[in-house]
C-alpha positions in Angstrom: 3.1 0.1 9.4 3.5 3.8 8.7 3.4 4.9 5.0 6.6 6.1 3.4 7.5 9.7 3.7 7.9 9.9 -0.1 8.0 7.9 -3.3 9.9 9.4 -6.2 10.3 8.1 -9.7 13.9 8.6 -10.9 15.2 9.2 -14.4 16.8 5.8 -14.5 14.2 2.9 -14.1 14.0 3.0 -10.3 11.9 4.4 -7.5 13.4 6.0 -4.4 11.2 5.4 -1.4 11.9 7.2 1.9 10.7 5.4 5.1 11.3 6.4 8.7 13.9 3.7 8.8 15.8 5.0 5.8 15.6 5.5 2.0 15.8 2.8 -0.6 16.2 2.7 -4.4 14.5 -0.2 -6.1 14.4 -1.1 -9.7 11.1 -1.0 -11.7 12.0 -4.5 -13.0 12.1 -5.9 -9.5 8.8 -4.2 -8.6 7.1 -5.6 -11.6 8.6 -9.1 -11.2 7.4 -9.1 -7.6 3.9 -7.7 -8.4 1.6 -9.1 -5.7 -1.5 -9.5 -7.8 -3.1 -12.9 -8.5 -2.2 -12.8 -12.2 1.5 -12.4 -11.5 1.8 -14.6 -8.3 -1.0 -17.1 -8.8 -3.6 -17.9 -6.2 -5.6 -20.6 -4.6 -9.4 -20.5 -4.7 -11.6 -23.3 -3.2 -8.5 -25.5 -3.0 -7.8 -25.0 -6.7 -4.5 -23.5 -7.6 -4.3 -20.9 -10.5 -0.8 -20.4 -11.9 0.5 -17.0 -12.8 0.2 -15.9 -16.4 3.6 -15.3 -18.0 3.7 -11.9 -19.8 7.4 -11.1 -20.1 7.0 -10.4 -23.8 4.7 -7.3 -23.4 6.1 -4.0 -24.5 6.2 -1.5 -21.7 6.1 -4.2 -19.0 8.8 -2.5 -17.0 7.8 1.1 -17.6 5.8 2.8 -14.9 3.1 5.2 -16.0 1.5 6.1 -12.7 1.6 5.6 -8.9 -1.8 5.8 -7.4 -2.7 5.7 -3.6 -5.0 3.0 -2.4 -6.6 4.2 0.8 -4.0 4.9 3.5 -2.4 1.5 3.3 -0.9 0.9 -0.2 -0.2 2.1 -3.7 -1.1 0.7 -7.0 1.5 0.8 -9.7 0.2 1.3 -13.2 2.5 0.0 -16.0 2.7 1.1 -19.7 1.5 -2.3 -20.8 -1.8 -1.7 -19.1 -1.2 -3.9 -16.0 -2.5 -2.1 -12.9 -4.0 -4.7 -10.5 -1.0 -5.1 -8.2 -1.7 -3.4 -4.8 1.6 -2.9 -2.9 0.7 -2.5 0.8 3.2 -0.6 2.9 4.4 -3.9 4.4 4.9 -5.5 0.9 6.7 -2.4 -0.4 9.0 -2.2 2.6 9.8 -5.9 2.4 10.6 -5.5 -1.4 12.9 -2.5 -0.6 14.7 -4.5 2.1 15.1 -7.6 -0.2 15.7 -6.1 -3.6 16.5 -2.4 -3.0 19.7 -0.6 -2.2 19.7 1.6 0.9 20.7 5.2 0.2 22.1 7.6 2.8 22.1 4.9 5.6 
């Protein structure tokens, strides 16, 4: 999948992401709740399941501090509460836009 043309943090707690297929606005709350990291989604290692660690109480949980590129295939979102292990591949980010975002200028 091709990378987005742009990712812009808006004044309201959203991102606008422009893809070849169109632009979407998605809330920071949805992005954080859908964080793909093992701490947030859980994981299975050697047939043992590790459950996600609930952290909804942390101040700054839904405030974005930085968007960092990860190679040519993803971005890492850094949150004010210190969480930064979620790597959002272009496929994951596009799926989140389609499922949780609002299309702008269709």
